[in-house]
PyMOL Python script that loads the backbone (N, CA, C, O; Angstrom):
from pymol import cmd

cmd.read_pdbstr("""\
ATOM      1  N   MET A   1     -13.228   1.237 -13.235  1.00  0.00           N
ATOM      2  CA  MET A   1     -13.349   2.678 -13.171  1.00  0.00           C
ATOM      3  C   MET A   1     -12.291   3.281 -12.258  1.00  0.00           C
ATOM      4  O   MET A   1     -11.740   4.342 -12.551  1.00  0.00           O
ATOM      5  N   PHE A   2     -12.008   2.597 -11.144  1.00  0.00           N
ATOM      6  CA  PHE A   2     -11.026   3.143 -10.202  1.00  0.00           C
ATOM      7  C   PHE A   2      -9.638   3.205 -10.844  1.00  0.00           C
ATOM      8  O   PHE A   2      -8.921   4.194 -10.688  1.00  0.00           O
ATOM      9  N   LEU A   3      -9.265   2.143 -11.567  1.00  0.00           N
ATOM     10  CA  LEU A   3      -7.956   2.131 -12.229  1.00  0.00           C
ATOM     11  C   LEU A   3      -7.871   3.188 -13.332  1.00  0.00           C
ATOM     12  O   LEU A   3      -6.794   3.724 -13.594  1.00  0.00           O
ATOM     13  N   ASP A   4      -8.987   3.484 -13.970  1.00  0.00           N
ATOM     14  CA  ASP A   4      -8.990   4.541 -14.979  1.00  0.00           C
ATOM     15  C   ASP A   4      -8.678   5.895 -14.350  1.00  0.00           C
ATOM     16  O   ASP A   4      -8.003   6.724 -14.958  1.00  0.00           O
ATOM     17  N   GLN A   5      -9.167   6.117 -13.138  1.00  0.00           N
ATOM     18  CA  GLN A   5      -8.951   7.396 -12.459  1.00  0.00           C
ATOM     19  C   GLN A   5      -7.604   7.473 -11.758  1.00  0.00           C
ATOM     20  O   GLN A   5      -7.025   8.553 -11.641  1.00  0.00           O
ATOM     21  N   THR A   6      -7.104   6.339 -11.294  1.00  0.00           N
ATOM     22  CA  THR A   6      -5.799   6.308 -10.614  1.00  0.00           C
ATOM     23  C   THR A   6      -4.979   5.167 -11.217  1.00  0.00           C
ATOM     24  O   THR A   6      -4.900   4.085 -10.636  1.00  0.00           O
ATOM     25  N   PRO A   7      -4.366   5.408 -12.389  1.00  0.00           N
ATOM     26  CA  PRO A   7      -3.721   4.332 -13.143  1.00  0.00           C
ATOM     27  C   PRO A   7      -2.338   3.907 -12.641  1.00  0.00           C
ATOM     28  O   PRO A   7      -1.799   2.905 -13.111  1.00  0.00           O
ATOM     29  N   LEU A   8      -1.762   4.646 -11.703  1.00  0.00           N
ATOM     30  CA  LEU A   8      -0.426   4.295 -11.220  1.00  0.00           C
ATOM     31  C   LEU A   8      -0.490   3.648  -9.838  1.00  0.00           C
ATOM     32  O   LEU A   8      -1.382   3.941  -9.041  1.00  0.00           O
ATOM     33  N   CYS A   9       0.456   2.779  -9.574  1.00  0.00           N
ATOM     34  CA  CYS A   9       0.554   2.076  -8.296  1.00  0.00           C
ATOM     35  C   CYS A   9       0.884   3.075  -7.188  1.00  0.00           C
ATOM     36  O   CYS A   9       1.909   3.756  -7.240  1.00  0.00           O
ATOM     37  N   SER A  10       0.014   3.155  -6.197  1.00  0.00           N
ATOM     38  CA  SER A  10       0.189   4.097  -5.094  1.00  0.00           C
ATOM     39  C   SER A  10       1.471   3.841  -4.288  1.00  0.00           C
ATOM     40  O   SER A  10       2.224   4.785  -4.053  1.00  0.00           O
ATOM     41  N   PRO A  11       1.747   2.599  -3.856  1.00  0.00           N
ATOM     42  CA  PRO A  11       2.987   2.363  -3.112  1.00  0.00           C
ATOM     43  C   PRO A  11       4.253   2.670  -3.931  1.00  0.00           C
ATOM     44  O   PRO A  11       5.228   3.196  -3.394  1.00  0.00           O
ATOM     45  N   CYS A  12       4.235   2.346  -5.209  1.00  0.00           N
ATOM     46  CA  CYS A  12       5.398   2.647  -6.050  1.00  0.00           C
ATOM     47  C   CYS A  12       5.602   4.149  -6.164  1.00  0.00           C
ATOM     48  O   CYS A  12       6.734   4.630  -6.109  1.00  0.00           O
ATOM     49  N   GLU A  13       4.509   4.895  -6.323  1.00  0.00           N
ATOM     50  CA  GLU A  13       4.608   6.356  -6.406  1.00  0.00           C
ATOM     51  C   GLU A  13       5.231   6.926  -5.142  1.00  0.00           C
ATOM     52  O   GLU A  13       6.038   7.852  -5.211  1.00  0.00           O
ATOM     53  N   LYS A  14       4.861   6.376  -3.981  1.00  0.00           N
ATOM     54  CA  LYS A  14       5.429   6.844  -2.710  1.00  0.00           C
ATOM     55  C   LYS A  14       6.923   6.593  -2.639  1.00  0.00           C
ATOM     56  O   LYS A  14       7.634   7.288  -1.913  1.00  0.00           O
ATOM     57  N   SER A  15       7.417   5.590  -3.395  1.00  0.00           N
ATOM     58  CA  SER A  15       8.858   5.311  -3.419  1.00  0.00           C
ATOM     59  C   SER A  15       9.557   5.975  -4.590  1.00  0.00           C
ATOM     60  O   SER A  15      10.734   5.717  -4.843  1.00  0.00           O
ATOM     61  N   GLY A  16       8.835   6.830  -5.306  1.00  0.00           N
ATOM     62  CA  GLY A  16       9.467   7.571  -6.399  1.00  0.00           C
ATOM     63  C   GLY A  16       9.459   6.862  -7.741  1.00  0.00           C
ATOM     64  O   GLY A  16      10.170   7.276  -8.657  1.00  0.00           O
ATOM     65  N   LYS A  17       8.665   5.794  -7.880  1.00  0.00           N
ATOM     66  CA  LYS A  17       8.592   5.056  -9.144  1.00  0.00           C
ATOM     67  C   LYS A  17       7.220   5.240  -9.775  1.00  0.00           C
ATOM     68  O   LYS A  17       6.225   5.420  -9.073  1.00  0.00           O
ATOM     69  N   GLU A  18       7.170   5.193 -11.104  1.00  0.00           N
ATOM     70  CA  GLU A  18       5.899   5.237 -11.818  1.00  0.00           C
ATOM     71  C   GLU A  18       5.637   3.866 -12.427  1.00  0.00           C
ATOM     72  O   GLU A  18       6.241   3.497 -13.434  1.00  0.00           O
ATOM     73  N   THR A  19       4.734   3.118 -11.810  1.00  0.00           N
ATOM     74  CA  THR A  19       4.417   1.763 -12.248  1.00  0.00           C
ATOM     75  C   THR A  19       2.915   1.676 -12.526  1.00  0.00           C
ATOM     76  O   THR A  19       2.112   2.098 -11.694  1.00  0.00           O
ATOM     77  N   PRO A  20       2.528   1.140 -13.675  1.00  0.00           N
ATOM     78  CA  PRO A  20       1.099   0.983 -13.940  1.00  0.00           C
ATOM     79  C   PRO A  20       0.441   0.047 -12.923  1.00  0.00           C
ATOM     80  O   PRO A  20       0.985  -1.006 -12.591  1.00  0.00           O
ATOM     81  N   ALA A  21      -0.720   0.440 -12.441  1.00  0.00           N
ATOM     82  CA  ALA A  21      -1.477  -0.392 -11.503  1.00  0.00           C
ATOM     83  C   ALA A  21      -2.350  -1.360 -12.286  1.00  0.00           C
ATOM     84  O   ALA A  21      -2.874  -1.025 -13.349  1.00  0.00           O
ATOM     85  N   THR A  22      -2.499  -2.561 -11.749  1.00  0.00           N
ATOM     86  CA  THR A  22      -3.340  -3.576 -12.390  1.00  0.00           C
ATOM     87  C   THR A  22      -4.384  -4.139 -11.433  1.00  0.00           C
ATOM     88  O   THR A  22      -5.253  -4.908 -11.844  1.00  0.00           O
ATOM     89  N   ILE A  23      -4.305  -3.760 -10.160  1.00  0.00           N
ATOM     90  CA  ILE A  23      -5.186  -4.323  -9.130  1.00  0.00           C
ATOM     91  C   ILE A  23      -5.749  -3.194  -8.277  1.00  0.00           C
ATOM     92  O   ILE A  23      -5.041  -2.243  -7.947  1.00  0.00           O
ATOM     93  N   VAL A  24      -7.019  -3.301  -7.925  1.00  0.00           N
ATOM     94  CA  VAL A  24      -7.617  -2.381  -6.968  1.00  0.00           C
ATOM     95  C   VAL A  24      -7.630  -3.104  -5.624  1.00  0.00           C
ATOM     96  O   VAL A  24      -8.268  -4.146  -5.470  1.00  0.00           O
ATOM     97  N   HIS A  25      -6.923  -2.540  -4.666  1.00  0.00           N
ATOM     98  CA  HIS A  25      -6.744  -3.155  -3.349  1.00  0.00           C
ATOM     99  C   HIS A  25      -7.615  -2.443  -2.317  1.00  0.00           C
ATOM    100  O   HIS A  25      -7.712  -1.216  -2.326  1.00  0.00           O
ATOM    101  N   HIS A  26      -8.250  -3.212  -1.423  1.00  0.00           N
ATOM    102  CA  HIS A  26      -8.989  -2.632  -0.296  1.00  0.00           C
ATOM    103  C   HIS A  26      -7.984  -2.374   0.822  1.00  0.00           C
ATOM    104  O   HIS A  26      -7.369  -3.311   1.330  1.00  0.00           O
ATOM    105  N   LYS A  27      -7.816  -1.121   1.203  1.00  0.00           N
ATOM    106  CA  LYS A  27      -6.852  -0.763   2.247  1.00  0.00           C
ATOM    107  C   LYS A  27      -7.235  -1.387   3.584  1.00  0.00           C
ATOM    108  O   LYS A  27      -6.374  -1.853   4.331  1.00  0.00           O
ATOM    109  N   ILE A  28      -8.532  -1.393   3.879  1.00  0.00           N
ATOM    110  CA  ILE A  28      -9.047  -2.056   5.085  1.00  0.00           C
ATOM    111  C   ILE A  28      -9.891  -3.232   4.606  1.00  0.00           C
ATOM    112  O   ILE A  28     -10.782  -3.064   3.773  1.00  0.00           O
ATOM    113  N   GLU A  29      -9.613  -4.413   5.131  1.00  0.00           N
ATOM    114  CA  GLU A  29     -10.384  -5.593   4.733  1.00  0.00           C
ATOM    115  C   GLU A  29     -11.864  -5.343   4.949  1.00  0.00           C
ATOM    116  O   GLU A  29     -12.270  -4.884   6.017  1.00  0.00           O
ATOM    117  N   HIS A  30     -12.671  -5.642   3.946  1.00  0.00           N
ATOM    118  CA  HIS A  30     -14.105  -5.378   4.059  1.00  0.00           C
ATOM    119  C   HIS A  30     -14.845  -6.481   4.795  1.00  0.00           C
ATOM    120  O   HIS A  30     -15.888  -6.213   5.390  1.00  0.00           O
ATOM    121  N   LYS A  31     -14.353  -7.695   4.780  1.00  0.00           N
ATOM    122  CA  LYS A  31     -14.944  -8.847   5.482  1.00  0.00           C
ATOM    123  C   LYS A  31     -16.453  -8.941   5.286  1.00  0.00           C
ATOM    124  O   LYS A  31     -17.191  -9.253   6.220  1.00  0.00           O
ATOM    125  N   GLY A  32     -16.910  -8.665   4.043  1.00  0.00           N
ATOM    126  CA  GLY A  32     -18.323  -8.777   3.729  1.00  0.00           C
ATOM    127  C   GLY A  32     -19.125  -7.503   3.936  1.00  0.00           C
ATOM    128  O   GLY A  32     -20.299  -7.453   3.567  1.00  0.00           O
ATOM    129  N   ASP A  33     -18.522  -6.474   4.516  1.00  0.00           N
ATOM    130  CA  ASP A  33     -19.207  -5.194   4.735  1.00  0.00           C
ATOM    131  C   ASP A  33     -19.314  -4.474   3.390  1.00  0.00           C
ATOM    132  O   ASP A  33     -18.313  -3.989   2.862  1.00  0.00           O
ATOM    133  N   GLU A  34     -20.526  -4.405   2.835  1.00  0.00           N
ATOM    134  CA  GLU A  34     -20.720  -3.818   1.508  1.00  0.00           C
ATOM    135  C   GLU A  34     -20.320  -2.351   1.450  1.00  0.00           C
ATOM    136  O   GLU A  34     -19.748  -1.904   0.455  1.00  0.00           O
ATOM    137  N   ALA A  35     -20.615  -1.597   2.504  1.00  0.00           N
ATOM    138  CA  ALA A  35     -20.256  -0.173   2.519  1.00  0.00           C
ATOM    139  C   ALA A  35     -18.743  -0.010   2.409  1.00  0.00           C
ATOM    140  O   ALA A  35     -18.267   0.842   1.659  1.00  0.00           O
ATOM    141  N   LEU A  36     -17.987  -0.813   3.146  1.00  0.00           N
ATOM    142  CA  LEU A  36     -16.534  -0.759   3.093  1.00  0.00           C
ATOM    143  C   LEU A  36     -16.015  -1.295   1.762  1.00  0.00           C
ATOM    144  O   LEU A  36     -15.024  -0.794   1.230  1.00  0.00           O
ATOM    145  N   PHE A  37     -16.682  -2.306   1.231  1.00  0.00           N
ATOM    146  CA  PHE A  37     -16.286  -2.889  -0.048  1.00  0.00           C
ATOM    147  C   PHE A  37     -16.376  -1.860  -1.173  1.00  0.00           C
ATOM    148  O   PHE A  37     -15.470  -1.767  -2.001  1.00  0.00           O
ATOM    149  N   TYR A  38     -17.464  -1.085  -1.208  1.00  0.00           N
ATOM    150  CA  TYR A  38     -17.686  -0.134  -2.290  1.00  0.00           C
ATOM    151  C   TYR A  38     -17.156   1.274  -2.012  1.00  0.00           C
ATOM    152  O   TYR A  38     -17.233   2.137  -2.886  1.00  0.00           O
ATOM    153  N   SER A  39     -16.631   1.518  -0.838  1.00  0.00           N
ATOM    154  CA  SER A  39     -16.120   2.844  -0.489  1.00  0.00           C
ATOM    155  C   SER A  39     -14.839   3.157  -1.274  1.00  0.00           C
ATOM    156  O   SER A  39     -13.835   2.460  -1.133  1.00  0.00           O
ATOM    157  N   TRP A  40     -14.882   4.204  -2.097  1.00  0.00           N
ATOM    158  CA  TRP A  40     -13.700   4.577  -2.883  1.00  0.00           C
ATOM    159  C   TRP A  40     -12.572   5.058  -1.996  1.00  0.00           C
ATOM    160  O   TRP A  40     -11.409   4.984  -2.391  1.00  0.00           O
ATOM    161  N   ASP A  41     -12.886   5.550  -0.804  1.00  0.00           N
ATOM    162  CA  ASP A  41     -11.842   5.977   0.134  1.00  0.00           C
ATOM    163  C   ASP A  41     -11.050   4.789   0.666  1.00  0.00           C
ATOM    164  O   ASP A  41      -9.948   4.955   1.189  1.00  0.00           O
ATOM    165  N   ASN A  42     -11.612   3.593   0.532  1.00  0.00           N
ATOM    166  CA  ASN A  42     -10.951   2.388   1.018  1.00  0.00           C
ATOM    167  C   ASN A  42     -10.178   1.666  -0.087  1.00  0.00           C
ATOM    168  O   ASN A  42      -9.641   0.582   0.142  1.00  0.00           O
ATOM    169  N   LEU A  43     -10.118   2.251  -1.267  1.00  0.00           N
ATOM    170  CA  LEU A  43      -9.455   1.601  -2.390  1.00  0.00           C
ATOM    171  C   LEU A  43      -8.139   2.279  -2.724  1.00  0.00           C
ATOM    172  O   LEU A  43      -7.971   3.479  -2.507  1.00  0.00           O
ATOM    173  N   GLU A  44      -7.205   1.495  -3.255  1.00  0.00           N
ATOM    174  CA  GLU A  44      -5.980   2.057  -3.804  1.00  0.00           C
ATOM    175  C   GLU A  44      -5.541   1.202  -4.979  1.00  0.00           C
ATOM    176  O   GLU A  44      -5.715  -0.017  -4.985  1.00  0.00           O
ATOM    177  N   SER A  45      -4.972   1.860  -5.964  1.00  0.00           N
ATOM    178  CA  SER A  45      -4.453   1.166  -7.140  1.00  0.00           C
ATOM    179  C   SER A  45      -3.057   0.665  -6.834  1.00  0.00           C
ATOM    180  O   SER A  45      -2.218   1.405  -6.318  1.00  0.00           O
ATOM    181  N   VAL A  46      -2.810  -0.607  -7.158  1.00  0.00           N
ATOM    182  CA  VAL A  46      -1.496  -1.192  -6.911  1.00  0.00           C
ATOM    183  C   VAL A  46      -1.083  -2.075  -8.087  1.00  0.00           C
ATOM    184  O   VAL A  46      -1.927  -2.558  -8.842  1.00  0.00           O
ATOM    185  N   CYS A  47       0.208  -2.277  -8.230  1.00  0.00           N
ATOM    186  CA  CYS A  47       0.711  -3.206  -9.243  1.00  0.00           C
ATOM    187  C   CYS A  47       0.699  -4.616  -8.651  1.00  0.00           C
ATOM    188  O   CYS A  47       0.593  -4.782  -7.436  1.00  0.00           O
ATOM    189  N   ALA A  48       0.806  -5.610  -9.498  1.00  0.00           N
ATOM    190  CA  ALA A  48       0.782  -7.005  -9.040  1.00  0.00           C
ATOM    191  C   ALA A  48       1.942  -7.304  -8.104  1.00  0.00           C
ATOM    192  O   ALA A  48       1.792  -8.065  -7.147  1.00  0.00           O
ATOM    193  N   SER A  49       3.096  -6.708  -8.376  1.00  0.00           N
ATOM    194  CA  SER A  49       4.268  -6.953  -7.534  1.00  0.00           C
ATOM    195  C   SER A  49       4.041  -6.465  -6.105  1.00  0.00           C
ATOM    196  O   SER A  49       4.353  -7.179  -5.152  1.00  0.00           O
ATOM    197  N   CYS A  50       3.504  -5.265  -5.949  1.00  0.00           N
ATOM    198  CA  CYS A  50       3.225  -4.736  -4.606  1.00  0.00           C
ATOM    199  C   CYS A  50       2.131  -5.556  -3.917  1.00  0.00           C
ATOM    200  O   CYS A  50       2.231  -5.866  -2.730  1.00  0.00           O
ATOM    201  N   HIS A  51       1.094  -5.900  -4.667  1.00  0.00           N
ATOM    202  CA  HIS A  51      -0.031  -6.617  -4.069  1.00  0.00           C
ATOM    203  C   HIS A  51       0.383  -7.994  -3.571  1.00  0.00           C
ATOM    204  O   HIS A  51      -0.028  -8.408  -2.487  1.00  0.00           O
ATOM    205  N   SER A  52       1.182  -8.701  -4.340  1.00  0.00           N
ATOM    206  CA  SER A  52       1.576 -10.052  -3.924  1.00  0.00           C
ATOM    207  C   SER A  52       2.825 -10.031  -3.046  1.00  0.00           C
ATOM    208  O   SER A  52       3.200 -11.054  -2.472  1.00  0.00           O
ATOM    209  N   GLY A  53       3.456  -8.889  -2.944  1.00  0.00           N
ATOM    210  CA  GLY A  53       4.677  -8.772  -2.142  1.00  0.00           C
ATOM    211  C   GLY A  53       4.431  -8.112  -0.803  1.00  0.00           C
ATOM    212  O   GLY A  53       3.892  -8.730   0.116  1.00  0.00           O
ATOM    213  N   HIS A  54       4.831  -6.845  -0.693  1.00  0.00           N
ATOM    214  CA  HIS A  54       4.826  -6.193   0.615  1.00  0.00           C
ATOM    215  C   HIS A  54       3.430  -5.962   1.181  1.00  0.00           C
ATOM    216  O   HIS A  54       3.284  -5.902   2.402  1.00  0.00           O
ATOM    217  N   ILE A  55       2.395  -5.830   0.349  1.00  0.00           N
ATOM    218  CA  ILE A  55       1.038  -5.667   0.888  1.00  0.00           C
ATOM    219  C   ILE A  55       0.587  -6.954   1.558  1.00  0.00           C
ATOM    220  O   ILE A  55       0.016  -6.924   2.649  1.00  0.00           O
ATOM    221  N   ARG A  56       0.841  -8.088   0.909  1.00  0.00           N
ATOM    222  CA  ARG A  56       0.468  -9.382   1.499  1.00  0.00           C
ATOM    223  C   ARG A  56       1.239  -9.605   2.801  1.00  0.00           C
ATOM    224  O   ARG A  56       0.676 -10.073   3.791  1.00  0.00           O
ATOM    225  N   VAL A  57       2.521  -9.270   2.792  1.00  0.00           N
ATOM    226  CA  VAL A  57       3.336  -9.427   3.999  1.00  0.00           C
ATOM    227  C   VAL A  57       2.831  -8.509   5.107  1.00  0.00           C
ATOM    228  O   VAL A  57       2.735  -8.922   6.263  1.00  0.00           O
ATOM    229  N   SER A  58       2.505  -7.255   4.755  1.00  0.00           N
ATOM    230  CA  SER A  58       2.050  -6.312   5.787  1.00  0.00           C
ATOM    231  C   SER A  58       0.743  -6.770   6.424  1.00  0.00           C
ATOM    232  O   SER A  58       0.531  -6.566   7.620  1.00  0.00           O
ATOM    233  N   GLU A  59      -0.133  -7.387   5.638  1.00  0.00           N
ATOM    234  CA  GLU A  59      -1.372  -7.907   6.202  1.00  0.00           C
ATOM    235  C   GLU A  59      -1.086  -9.067   7.153  1.00  0.00           C
ATOM    236  O   GLU A  59      -1.849  -9.309   8.088  1.00  0.00           O
ATOM    237  N   HIS A  60      -0.004  -9.771   6.919  1.00  0.00           N
ATOM    238  CA  HIS A  60       0.355 -10.909   7.773  1.00  0.00           C
ATOM    239  C   HIS A  60       1.104 -10.465   9.028  1.00  0.00           C
ATOM    240  O   HIS A  60       0.802 -10.944  10.121  1.00  0.00           O
ATOM    241  N   VAL A  61       2.078  -9.558   8.893  1.00  0.00           N
ATOM    242  CA  VAL A  61       2.918  -9.183  10.035  1.00  0.00           C
ATOM    243  C   VAL A  61       2.470  -7.906  10.740  1.00  0.00           C
ATOM    244  O   VAL A  61       2.921  -7.630  11.852  1.00  0.00           O
ATOM    245  N   GLY A  62       1.595  -7.128  10.119  1.00  0.00           N
ATOM    246  CA  GLY A  62       1.068  -5.941  10.783  1.00  0.00           C
ATOM    247  C   GLY A  62       1.747  -4.631  10.420  1.00  0.00           C
ATOM    248  O   GLY A  62       1.399  -3.588  10.973  1.00  0.00           O
ATOM    249  N   TYR A  63       2.705  -4.659   9.506  1.00  0.00           N
ATOM    250  CA  TYR A  63       3.331  -3.428   9.032  1.00  0.00           C
ATOM    251  C   TYR A  63       3.870  -3.659   7.629  1.00  0.00           C
ATOM    252  O   TYR A  63       4.172  -4.786   7.236  1.00  0.00           O
ATOM    253  N   SER A  64       3.984  -2.568   6.887  1.00  0.00           N
ATOM    254  CA  SER A  64       4.476  -2.657   5.517  1.00  0.00           C
ATOM    255  C   SER A  64       5.999  -2.681   5.497  1.00  0.00           C
ATOM    256  O   SER A  64       6.658  -2.062   6.331  1.00  0.00           O
ATOM    257  N   GLN A  65       6.535  -3.403   4.534  1.00  0.00           N
ATOM    258  CA  GLN A  65       7.981  -3.420   4.348  1.00  0.00           C
ATOM    259  C   GLN A  65       8.390  -2.565   3.157  1.00  0.00           C
ATOM    260  O   GLN A  65       9.539  -2.615   2.719  1.00  0.00           O
ATOM    261  N   ALA A  66       7.445  -1.773   2.629  1.00  0.00           N
ATOM    262  CA  ALA A  66       7.753  -0.879   1.510  1.00  0.00           C
ATOM    263  C   ALA A  66       8.764   0.167   1.955  1.00  0.00           C
ATOM    264  O   ALA A  66       8.756   0.606   3.104  1.00  0.00           O
ATOM    265  N   CYS A  67       9.639   0.562   1.024  1.00  0.00           N
ATOM    266  CA  CYS A  67      10.692   1.521   1.334  1.00  0.00           C
ATOM    267  C   CYS A  67      10.619   2.723   0.408  1.00  0.00           C
ATOM    268  O   CYS A  67      10.093   2.641  -0.702  1.00  0.00           O
ATOM    269  N   ASP A  68      11.153   3.837   0.882  1.00  0.00           N
ATOM    270  CA  ASP A  68      11.213   5.029   0.050  1.00  0.00           C
ATOM    271  C   ASP A  68      12.420   4.938  -0.879  1.00  0.00           C
ATOM    272  O   ASP A  68      13.116   3.923  -0.900  1.00  0.00           O
ATOM    273  N   ALA A  69      12.664   5.995  -1.642  1.00  0.00           N
ATOM    274  CA  ALA A  69      13.753   5.983  -2.625  1.00  0.00           C
ATOM    275  C   ALA A  69      15.120   5.792  -1.973  1.00  0.00           C
ATOM    276  O   ALA A  69      16.056   5.324  -2.621  1.00  0.00           O
ATOM    277  N   ASP A  70      15.239   6.154  -0.684  1.00  0.00           N
ATOM    278  CA  ASP A  70      16.505   5.981   0.041  1.00  0.00           C
ATOM    279  C   ASP A  70      16.635   4.614   0.687  1.00  0.00           C
ATOM    280  O   ASP A  70      17.663   4.299   1.286  1.00  0.00           O
ATOM    281  N   GLY A  71      15.589   3.801   0.564  1.00  0.00           N
ATOM    282  CA  GLY A  71      15.638   2.463   1.139  1.00  0.00           C
ATOM    283  C   GLY A  71      15.144   2.384   2.569  1.00  0.00           C
ATOM    284  O   GLY A  71      15.283   1.346   3.217  1.00  0.00           O
ATOM    285  N   TRP A  72      14.558   3.486   3.080  1.00  0.00           N
ATOM    286  CA  TRP A  72      14.071   3.490   4.455  1.00  0.00           C
ATOM    287  C   TRP A  72      12.596   3.072   4.473  1.00  0.00           C
ATOM    288  O   TRP A  72      11.826   3.535   3.631  1.00  0.00           O
ATOM    289  N   PRO A  73      12.181   2.206   5.415  1.00  0.00           N
ATOM    290  CA  PRO A  73      10.785   1.772   5.482  1.00  0.00           C
ATOM    291  C   PRO A  73       9.835   2.958   5.628  1.00  0.00           C
ATOM    292  O   PRO A  73      10.087   3.866   6.420  1.00  0.00           O
ATOM    293  N   THR A  74       8.739   2.949   4.860  1.00  0.00           N
ATOM    294  CA  THR A  74       7.790   4.058   4.873  1.00  0.00           C
ATOM    295  C   THR A  74       6.715   3.910   5.947  1.00  0.00           C
ATOM    296  O   THR A  74       6.040   4.887   6.272  1.00  0.00           O
ATOM    297  N   ASP A  75       6.545   2.737   6.492  1.00  0.00           N
ATOM    298  CA  ASP A  75       5.501   2.503   7.494  1.00  0.00           C
ATOM    299  C   ASP A  75       6.031   2.832   8.886  1.00  0.00           C
ATOM    300  O   ASP A  75       7.049   2.289   9.314  1.00  0.00           O
ATOM    301  N   SER A  76       5.335   3.726   9.591  1.00  0.00           N
ATOM    302  CA  SER A  76       5.768   4.119  10.935  1.00  0.00           C
ATOM    303  C   SER A  76       5.723   2.948  11.920  1.00  0.00           C
ATOM    304  O   SER A  76       6.369   2.989  12.968  1.00  0.00           O
ATOM    305  N   ARG A  77       4.952   1.892  11.578  1.00  0.00           N
ATOM    306  CA  ARG A  77       4.874   0.713  12.448  1.00  0.00           C
ATOM    307  C   ARG A  77       6.031  -0.257  12.232  1.00  0.00           C
ATOM    308  O   ARG A  77       6.187  -1.209  12.996  1.00  0.00           O
ATOM    309  N   HIS A  78       6.847  -0.027  11.198  1.00  0.00           N
ATOM    310  CA  HIS A  78       7.985  -0.908  10.924  1.00  0.00           C
ATOM    311  C   HIS A  78       8.976  -0.821  12.088  1.00  0.00           C
ATOM    312  O   HIS A  78       9.238   0.277  12.580  1.00  0.00           O
ATOM    313  N   PRO A  79       9.528  -1.939  12.537  1.00  0.00           N
ATOM    314  CA  PRO A  79      10.455  -1.928  13.676  1.00  0.00           C
ATOM    315  C   PRO A  79      11.636  -0.963  13.504  1.00  0.00           C
ATOM    316  O   PRO A  79      12.093  -0.375  14.485  1.00  0.00           O
ATOM    317  N   SER A  80      12.128  -0.793  12.290  1.00  0.00           N
ATOM    318  CA  SER A  80      13.240   0.142  12.074  1.00  0.00           C
ATOM    319  C   SER A  80      12.863   1.570  12.392  1.00  0.00           C
ATOM    320  O   SER A  80      13.699   2.343  12.859  1.00  0.00           O
ATOM    321  N   ASN A  81      11.612   1.933  12.146  1.00  0.00           N
ATOM    322  CA  ASN A  81      11.161   3.295  12.438  1.00  0.00           C
ATOM    323  C   ASN A  81      10.852   3.505  13.906  1.00  0.00           C
ATOM    324  O   ASN A  81      10.906   4.632  14.398  1.00  0.00           O
ATOM    325  N   LYS A  82      10.532   2.440  14.604  1.00  0.00           N
ATOM    326  CA  LYS A  82      10.248   2.572  16.041  1.00  0.00           C
ATOM    327  C   LYS A  82      11.512   2.879  16.831  1.00  0.00           C
ATOM    328  O   LYS A  82      11.456   3.544  17.865  1.00  0.00           O
ATOM    329  N   SER A  83      12.656   2.394  16.343  1.00  0.00           N
ATOM    330  CA  SER A  83      13.903   2.633  17.066  1.00  0.00           C
ATOM    331  C   SER A  83      14.616   3.883  16.579  1.00  0.00           C
ATOM    332  O   SER A  83      15.612   4.304  17.168  1.00  0.00           O
ATOM    333  N   ARG A  84      14.111   4.475  15.513  1.00  0.00           N
ATOM    334  CA  ARG A  84      14.720   5.656  14.915  1.00  0.00           C
ATOM    335  C   ARG A  84      14.362   6.897  15.728  1.00  0.00           C
ATOM    336  O   ARG A  84      13.191   7.119  16.038  1.00  0.00           O
ATOM    337  N   SER A  85      15.353   7.698  16.072  1.00  0.00           N
ATOM    338  CA  SER A  85      15.080   8.918  16.836  1.00  0.00           C
ATOM    339  C   SER A  85      14.546   9.994  15.912  1.00  0.00           C
ATOM    340  O   SER A  85      15.043  10.165  14.799  1.00  0.00           O
ATOM    341  N   VAL A  86      13.544  10.714  16.362  1.00  0.00           N
ATOM    342  CA  VAL A  86      12.933  11.778  15.583  1.00  0.00           C
ATOM    343  C   VAL A  86      13.562  13.101  15.991  1.00  0.00           C
ATOM    344  O   VAL A  86      13.622  13.440  17.173  1.00  0.00           O
ATOM    345  N   THR A  87      14.037  13.854  14.978  1.00  0.00           N
ATOM    346  CA  THR A  87      14.665  15.149  15.293  1.00  0.00           C
ATOM    347  C   THR A  87      13.846  16.284  14.756  1.00  0.00           C
ATOM    348  O   THR A  87      14.217  17.446  14.924  1.00  0.00           O
TER     349      THR A  87
END
""", "prot")
cmd.dss("prot")
cmd.show_as("cartoon", "prot")
cmd.util.cbc("prot")
cmd.orient("prot")
């Protein structure tokens, strides 16, 4: 049902691409918490490439390596963004 309502990959859309989503990802690990597991606010539609790529890496290293259309990391926790001056 979630994929029917949000059929495009959320991370790809943020980078300016339209990619069909095939996986419903829990943004926050539910670790057995049923309320968190079933919370639609905790879900996002993603493609297999994003899920097995930068999402898996971000869960391991603590920040996403996804980039915007210009190639700049979209996660404020990414080391490149921490050294970037804000104007």
